Z-matrix of the N, CA and C atoms (Angstrom, degrees):
N
C 1 1.491
C 2 1.496 1 108.26
N 3 1.356 2 116.14 1 140.25
C 4 1.432 3 120.66 2 177.42
C 5 1.508 4 113.70 3 -72.60
N 6 1.276 5 116.45 4 138.99
C 7 1.469 6 122.06 5 171.06
C 8 1.549 7 110.33 6 -73.96
N 9 1.277 8 113.84 7 156.75
C 10 1.524 9 118.35 8 178.99
C 11 1.569 10 108.10 9 -59.08
N 12 1.252 11 117.58 10 -43.25
C 13 1.510 12 119.35 11 -176.68
C 14 1.483 13 113.64 12 -66.31
N 15 1.294 14 115.78 13 -28.72
C 16 1.519 15 118.74 14 -178.66
C 17 1.512 16 107.34 15 -77.77
N 18 1.276 17 119.92 16 -33.41
C 19 1.489 18 121.46 17 177.14
C 20 1.519 19 108.51 18 -74.19
N 21 1.294 20 116.60 19 -35.03
C 22 1.493 21 119.39 20 176.78
C 23 1.491 22 111.78 21 -62.67
N 24 1.346 23 119.07 22 -38.37
C 25 1.470 24 121.35 23 176.67
C 26 1.520 25 112.52 24 -66.27
N 27 1.265 26 115.51 25 -38.50
C 28 1.439 27 120.09 26 179.43
C 29 1.533 28 110.95 27 -68.76
N 30 1.246 29 116.73 28 -40.48
C 31 1.508 30 122.09 29 178.82
C 32 1.509 31 109.92 30 -68.46
N 33 1.281 32 113.97 31 -38.69
C 34 1.449 33 119.39 32 177.74
C 35 1.509 34 112.59 33 -61.77
N 36 1.295 35 120.34 34 -43.99
C 37 1.438 36 123.65 35 -178.88
C 38 1.575 37 108.42 36 -70.56
N 39 1.323 38 116.69 37 -39.06
C 40 1.459 39 121.63 38 174.18
C 41 1.514 40 110.24 39 -58.20
N 42 1.298 41 121.53 40 -56.32
C 43 1.431 42 124.90 41 -174.60
C 44 1.525 43 109.92 42 -68.04
N 45 1.321 44 118.16 43 -45.46
C 46 1.456 45 119.05 44 -179.83
C 47 1.572 46 111.35 45 -57.63
N 48 1.285 47 115.52 46 -48.02
C 49 1.489 48 117.86 47 179.36
C 50 1.529 49 113.91 48 -64.04
N 51 1.362 50 111.43 49 -41.17
C 52 1.486 51 117.03 50 175.04
C 53 1.512 52 114.27 51 -54.80
N 54 1.390 53 115.45 52 -48.57
C 55 1.437 54 123.61 53 -178.08
C 56 1.522 55 111.01 54 -63.66
N 57 1.349 56 114.92 55 -44.77
C 58 1.482 57 122.04 56 -178.41
C 59 1.524 58 107.17 57 -63.19
N 60 1.374 59 117.33 58 -49.85
C 61 1.500 60 119.57 59 177.70
C 62 1.522 61 113.89 60 -57.60
N 63 1.383 62 115.78 61 -43.00
C 64 1.500 63 116.29 62 -177.11
C 65 1.511 64 109.06 63 -67.57
N 66 1.332 65 121.24 64 -38.75
C 67 1.416 66 122.31 65 176.65
C 68 1.453 67 114.94 66 -57.12
N 69 1.358 68 115.43 67 -49.14
C 70 1.448 69 124.09 68 -176.65
C 71 1.490 70 110.86 69 -64.85
N 72 1.399 71 116.70 70 -45.83
C 73 1.418 72 123.82 71 179.70
C 74 1.577 73 108.85 72 -60.15
N 75 1.351 74 117.88 73 -45.43
C 76 1.416 75 122.54 74 -176.84
C 77 1.542 76 109.35 75 -64.54
N 78 1.262 77 119.47 76 -49.11
C 79 1.451 78 121.29 77 -174.86
C 80 1.573 79 110.13 78 -70.54
N 81 1.312 80 117.81 79 -37.63
C 82 1.462 81 119.81 80 -178.99
C 83 1.473 82 112.75 81 -67.92
N 84 1.340 83 120.28 82 -28.22
C 85 1.435 84 123.52 83 -177.00
C 86 1.518 85 111.55 84 -99.37
N 87 1.299 86 116.55 85 -0.32
C 88 1.470 87 119.96 86 178.70
C 89 1.506 88 111.08 87 -89.40
N 90 1.286 89 120.84 88 -179.55
C 91 1.504 90 123.90 89 174.05
C 92 1.483 91 112.96 90 -66.81
N 93 1.392 92 117.06 91 -10.78
C 94 1.398 93 121.14 92 177.34
C 95 1.447 94 115.47 93 -93.34
N 96 1.391 95 116.98 94 21.89
C 97 1.416 96 123.30 95 -172.26
C 98 1.541 97 116.80 96 -69.21
N 99 1.328 98 114.96 97 31.84
C 100 1.477 99 121.60 98 177.41
C 101 1.473 100 103.58 99 -81.10
N 102 1.416 101 118.74 100 134.63
C 103 1.444 102 122.92 101 -179.58
C 104 1.476 103 117.48 102 -47.48
N 105 1.326 104 115.34 103 -36.44
C 106 1.456 105 121.45 104 -179.83
C 107 1.542 106 110.39 105 -61.50
N 108 1.335 107 115.55 106 -46.99
C 109 1.463 108 120.28 107 177.50
C 110 1.497 109 115.70 108 -65.12
N 111 1.339 110 115.54 109 -38.59
C 112 1.416 111 124.08 110 175.41
C 113 1.505 112 109.31 111 -55.86
N 114 1.310 113 114.92 112 -54.13
C 115 1.513 114 122.80 113 -178.38
C 116 1.569 115 111.54 114 -62.16
N 117 1.342 116 114.26 115 -41.64
C 118 1.444 117 120.11 116 177.93
C 119 1.470 118 114.90 117 -63.63
N 120 1.334 119 114.32 118 -43.48
C 121 1.457 120 120.22 119 -178.62
C 122 1.580 121 108.41 120 -69.09
N 123 1.380 122 115.19 121 -39.64
C 124 1.456 123 116.26 122 178.98
C 125 1.519 124 111.16 123 -68.47
N 126 1.294 125 117.30 124 -35.04
C 127 1.454 126 120.58 125 177.78
C 128 1.538 127 110.14 126 -64.51
N 129 1.314 128 116.78 127 -45.30
C 130 1.491 129 121.67 128 -177.22
C 131 1.624 130 108.55 129 -67.53
N 132 1.319 131 116.48 130 -37.58
C 133 1.413 132 117.16 131 175.20
C 134 1.474 133 114.77 132 -67.23
N 135 1.387 134 114.20 133 -38.25
C 136 1.452 135 118.86 134 175.73
C 137 1.505 136 112.72 135 -64.35
N 138 1.371 137 116.56 136 -44.13
C 139 1.429 138 118.08 137 178.37
C 140 1.497 139 114.39 138 -62.35
N 141 1.374 140 115.96 139 -38.13
C 142 1.478 141 120.70 140 179.06
C 143 1.552 142 106.30 141 -69.58
N 144 1.268 143 119.50 142 -46.11
C 145 1.427 144 117.79 143 173.99
C 146 1.479 145 120.10 144 -57.79
N 147 1.296 146 113.11 145 -37.00
C 148 1.515 147 120.92 146 175.26
C 149 1.485 148 109.36 147 -63.37
N 150 1.319 149 117.54 148 -43.76
C 151 1.489 150 122.85 149 -179.91
C 152 1.575 151 108.35 150 -63.26
N 153 1.268 152 120.10 151 -42.50
C 154 1.385 153 127.04 152 -176.18
C 155 1.574 154 113.07 153 -72.38
N 156 1.337 155 113.25 154 -51.24
C 157 1.507 156 120.36 155 -173.37
C 158 1.471 157 113.91 156 -108.26
N 159 1.250 158 123.33 157 -5.80
C 160 1.450 159 124.04 158 -175.94
C 161 1.498 160 116.47 159 -52.28
N 162 1.339 161 113.64 160 -45.86
C 163 1.529 162 118.37 161 177.04
C 164 1.494 163 115.96 162 -68.86
N 165 1.360 164 112.46 163 -20.66
C 166 1.483 165 116.33 164 -176.33
C 167 1.565 166 110.88 165 -85.40
N 168 1.343 167 114.09 166 -55.66
C 169 1.543 168 118.99 167 -174.71
C 170 1.515 169 116.31 168 -115.82
N 171 1.309 170 116.46 169 -10.15
C 172 1.460 171 118.53 170 -172.79
C 173 1.509 172 110.39 171 95.48
N 174 1.290 173 117.40 172 -9.89
C 175 1.506 174 121.22 173 173.08
C 176 1.467 175 111.24 174 59.91
N 177 1.325 176 121.89 175 57.47
C 178 1.480 177 122.31 176 177.04
C 179 1.486 178 109.28 177 -75.73
N 180 1.319 179 118.47 178 -55.31
C 181 1.493 180 126.25 179 174.85
C 182 1.550 181 113.26 180 63.06
N 183 1.242 182 118.91 181 9.23
C 184 1.518 183 122.83 182 -177.40
C 185 1.487 184 109.59 183 -156.31
N 186 1.333 185 118.88 184 129.21
C 187 1.413 186 119.20 185 178.14
C 188 1.511 187 116.58 186 -59.29
N 189 1.381 188 115.69 187 -25.07
C 190 1.492 189 117.75 188 -179.09
C 191 1.603 190 106.50 189 -70.85
N 192 1.276 191 118.42 190 -40.33
C 193 1.445 192 121.46 191 178.63
C 194 1.499 193 111.09 192 -64.73
N 195 1.281 194 115.04 193 -42.11
C 196 1.484 195 119.87 194 176.78
C 197 1.577 196 112.40 195 -63.58
N 198 1.250 197 115.23 196 -43.46
C 199 1.455 198 118.87 197 179.62
C 200 1.541 199 108.50 198 -66.98
N 201 1.370 200 119.16 199 -38.44
C 202 1.475 201 122.49 200 178.96
C 203 1.539 202 108.38 201 -63.71
N 204 1.259 203 117.84 202 -45.63
C 205 1.507 204 118.78 203 177.06
C 206 1.485 205 115.54 204 -64.16
N 207 1.409 206 114.71 205 -33.19
C 208 1.436 207 118.50 206 -179.71
C 209 1.491 208 110.73 207 -72.77
N 210 1.427 209 113.77 208 -37.25
C 211 1.550 210 116.95 209 176.72
C 212 1.509 211 112.35 210 -67.92
N 213 1.325 212 116.94 211 -27.03
C 214 1.486 213 122.56 212 175.77
C 215 1.555 214 112.05 213 -83.90
N 216 1.271 215 114.67 214 3.02
C 217 1.492 216 122.34 215 -178.89
C 218 1.497 217 111.17 216 61.62
N 219 1.297 218 118.05 217 38.79
C 220 1.476 219 118.74 218 178.61
C 221 1.516 220 112.16 219 -96.16
N 222 1.351 221 114.04 220 -18.74
C 223 1.517 222 119.72 221 176.33
C 224 1.561 223 106.44 222 -135.65
N 225 1.324 224 111.22 223 157.76
C 226 1.511 225 117.08 224 -175.88
C 227 1.576 226 106.98 225 -80.26
N 228 1.329 227 114.15 226 167.59
C 229 1.432 228 122.94 227 -177.58
C 230 1.591 229 109.76 228 -63.77
N 231 1.283 230 113.56 229 -46.26
C 232 1.507 231 116.06 230 -176.41
C 233 1.525 232 109.76 231 -66.56
N 234 1.261 233 115.57 232 -41.91
C 235 1.483 234 118.61 233 177.19
C 236 1.521 235 111.56 234 -59.40
N 237 1.320 236 116.07 235 -44.28
C 238 1.465 237 120.80 236 -179.03
C 239 1.498 238 110.18 237 -62.69
N 240 1.279 239 115.92 238 -42.70
C 241 1.546 240 119.08 239 178.88
C 242 1.502 241 112.22 240 -62.54
N 243 1.355 242 115.02 241 -45.45
C 244 1.463 243 119.01 242 -176.67
C 245 1.494 244 110.80 243 -68.66
N 246 1.378 245 117.49 244 -38.90
C 247 1.425 246 122.51 245 178.56
C 248 1.602 247 108.68 246 -63.16
N 249 1.290 248 114.75 247 -46.25
C 250 1.515 249 115.43 248 -178.84
C 251 1.542 250 111.08 249 -63.91
N 252 1.339 251 114.75 250 -40.38
C 253 1.556 252 116.41 251 175.99
C 254 1.532 253 110.71 252 -59.37
N 255 1.345 254 117.55 253 -43.56
C 256 1.492 255 120.84 254 178.10
C 257 1.581 256 111.14 255 -65.91
N 258 1.285 257 115.04 256 -35.99
C 259 1.496 258 118.08 257 -177.19
C 260 1.561 259 107.84 258 -70.95
N 261 1.352 260 117.93 259 -43.62
C 262 1.429 261 119.54 260 179.56
C 263 1.545 262 110.44 261 -65.65
N 264 1.345 263 116.79 262 -40.61
C 265 1.496 264 118.10 263 177.96
C 266 1.586 265 111.78 264 -65.79
N 267 1.294 266 114.66 265 -38.00
C 268 1.446 267 118.04 266 177.81
C 269 1.564 268 112.04 267 -64.01
N 270 1.316 269 116.35 268 -42.10
C 271 1.449 270 122.14 269 -179.02
C 272 1.544 271 107.74 270 -67.52
N 273 1.307 272 118.05 271 -37.80
C 274 1.493 273 121.90 272 179.99
C 275 1.509 274 108.94 273 -65.96
N 276 1.340 275 115.89 274 -45.38
C 277 1.476 276 119.14 275 -176.12
C 278 1.547 277 106.36 276 -62.98
N 279 1.337 278 115.71 277 -44.95
C 280 1.479 279 119.91 278 -177.51
C 281 1.594 280 109.56 279 -58.31
N 282 1.294 281 113.74 280 -45.67
C 283 1.505 282 120.30 281 -178.09
C 284 1.567 283 109.56 282 -63.64
N 285 1.326 284 115.24 283 -41.84
C 286 1.514 285 118.54 284 178.70
C 287 1.529 286 110.95 285 -66.04
N 288 1.337 287 116.41 286 -41.44
C 289 1.458 288 119.96 287 173.94
C 290 1.488 289 113.63 288 -60.45
N 291 1.299 290 114.23 289 -41.83
C 292 1.480 291 121.59 290 -178.76
C 293 1.579 292 108.61 291 -63.54
N 294 1.323 293 118.94 292 -49.77
C 295 1.450 294 122.21 293 178.05
C 296 1.462 295 111.04 294 -63.97
N 297 1.282 296 122.64 295 -33.28
C 298 1.439 297 127.07 296 175.84
C 299 1.560 298 108.78 297 -63.45
N 300 1.288 299 115.44 298 -46.06
C 301 1.508 300 119.05 299 -176.77
C 302 1.549 301 111.60 300 -70.04
N 303 1.331 302 117.78 301 -36.50
C 304 1.449 303 118.30 302 -174.23
C 305 1.508 304 115.22 303 -89.92
N 306 1.361 305 115.32 304 -5.20
C 307 1.462 306 117.36 305 178.51
C 308 1.468 307 110.58 306 -76.20
N 309 1.326 308 120.54 307 134.97
C 310 1.348 309 125.48 308 -177.88
C 311 1.484 310 115.28 309 70.93
N 312 1.319 311 118.90 310 -173.79
C 313 1.421 312 123.70 311 -176.24
C 314 1.556 313 110.83 312 -103.42
N 315 1.258 314 118.37 313 155.02
C 316 1.451 315 122.49 314 178.62
C 317 1.456 316 111.78 315 -111.29
N 318 1.323 317 118.69 316 55.73
C 319 1.438 318 123.92 317 178.80
C 320 1.608 319 110.57 318 -80.48
N 321 1.331 320 113.15 319 143.18
C 322 1.409 321 116.63 320 178.95
C 323 1.584 322 108.36 321 -83.70
N 324 1.296 323 113.85 322 97.08
C 325 1.505 324 117.94 323 -178.02
C 326 1.533 325 110.87 324 -96.68
N 327 1.357 326 117.92 325 -4.99
C 328 1.403 327 118.47 326 -176.06
C 329 1.504 328 113.89 327 85.46
N 330 1.357 329 118.68 328 -1.75
C 331 1.440 330 123.76 329 179.00
C 332 1.593 331 107.15 330 -107.60
N 333 1.304 332 107.26 331 155.06
C 334 1.591 333 115.54 332 -178.90
C 335 1.483 334 110.71 333 -63.32
N 336 1.333 335 115.28 334 133.19
C 337 1.440 336 120.85 335 174.28
C 338 1.529 337 107.47 336 -127.91
N 339 1.335 338 117.70 337 116.93
C 340 1.459 339 117.00 338 -178.45
C 341 1.482 340 116.44 339 -63.72
N 342 1.297 341 117.81 340 -21.14
C 343 1.468 342 120.20 341 -177.91
C 344 1.505 343 108.41 342 -65.74
N 345 1.342 344 119.92 343 -35.41
C 346 1.437 345 121.85 344 -179.88
C 347 1.491 346 108.66 345 -66.14
N 348 1.346 347 120.45 346 -40.28
C 349 1.471 348 123.24 347 178.01
C 350 1.501 349 108.56 348 -62.38
N 351 1.324 350 119.30 349 -48.84
C 352 1.391 351 119.76 350 -178.61
C 353 1.535 352 113.31 351 -64.00
N 354 1.308 353 115.50 352 -41.78
C 355 1.461 354 117.21 353 175.66
C 356 1.511 355 110.68 354 -59.83
N 357 1.299 356 120.63 355 -45.28
C 358 1.424 357 122.68 356 178.64
C 359 1.525 358 113.61 357 -60.05
N 360 1.346 359 114.27 358 -43.25
C 361 1.463 360 120.39 359 174.59
C 362 1.506 361 116.94 360 -60.20
N 363 1.329 362 116.56 361 -44.34
C 364 1.458 363 120.36 362 177.58
C 365 1.520 364 109.27 363 -66.76
N 366 1.352 365 118.33 364 -45.59
C 367 1.440 366 122.17 365 177.66
C 368 1.531 367 113.39 366 -58.16
N 369 1.266 368 116.94 367 -41.61
C 370 1.495 369 124.51 368 -179.38
C 371 1.491 370 108.15 369 -67.06
N 372 1.369 371 116.72 370 -41.93
C 373 1.522 372 121.45 371 176.50
C 374 1.510 373 110.83 372 -59.27
N 375 1.330 374 117.32 373 -51.49
C 376 1.502 375 118.85 374 -176.25
C 377 1.478 376 109.04 375 -67.59
N 378 1.302 377 122.54 376 -38.40
C 379 1.412 378 125.43 377 176.65
C 380 1.587 379 111.26 378 -59.48
N 381 1.353 380 112.70 379 -48.84
C 382 1.473 381 114.87 380 -176.02
C 383 1.552 382 110.09 381 -71.37
N 384 1.371 383 118.52 382 -26.96
C 385 1.416 384 121.79 383 175.43
C 386 1.533 385 111.00 384 -64.07
N 387 1.303 386 114.21 385 -47.95
C 388 1.481 387 119.80 386 178.70
C 389 1.530 388 110.66 387 -61.90
N 390 1.381 389 116.09 388 -44.15
C 391 1.453 390 118.77 389 179.85
C 392 1.560 391 112.52 390 -62.40
N 393 1.301 392 115.98 391 -43.96
C 394 1.464 393 121.52 392 179.68
C 395 1.568 394 111.85 393 -59.48
N 396 1.398 395 109.65 394 -40.36
C 397 1.485 396 115.36 395 -178.27
C 398 1.536 397 111.13 396 -67.97
N 399 1.308 398 114.41 397 -37.72
C 400 1.452 399 114.67 398 -176.49
C 401 1.514 400 110.38 399 -82.03
N 402 1.264 401 120.96 400 -27.14
C 403 1.534 402 121.89 401 178.28
C 404 1.486 403 110.56 402 -78.98
N 405 1.308 404 120.33 403 -41.55
C 406 1.422 405 123.08 404 -169.90
C 407 1.588 406 112.07 405 -101.38
N 408 1.330 407 119.33 406 15.15
C 409 1.411 408 124.63 407 178.68
C 410 1.531 409 110.36 408 -83.58
């Protein structure tokens, strides 16, 4: 049976990678797609993710970092495999959410659009996650 702390580490890697991927995708595909802004947004997302999840999982958020730490014998094989799986899944979910949000137009027609509800829910989740991390740290 998984311990609560092990599940928390997996969820932290999943969420951290998902948020980082979503930020980089959004900035790179917007009108601000200048490499400087993409790097700056990625660095800010990484810094925020490290502040939120660093104490939980180490805040790898990238399979390359996890492989590097595994090759330096800083983490065990099973931990590296589970982290990489969570990171790949987090990046995939972020990409799917991104393509869901950018498909079609976002015109205010006065009719219900589920994408707006999903966008608000995801935004509220990320906001409350950051708030809880800063208040309860």
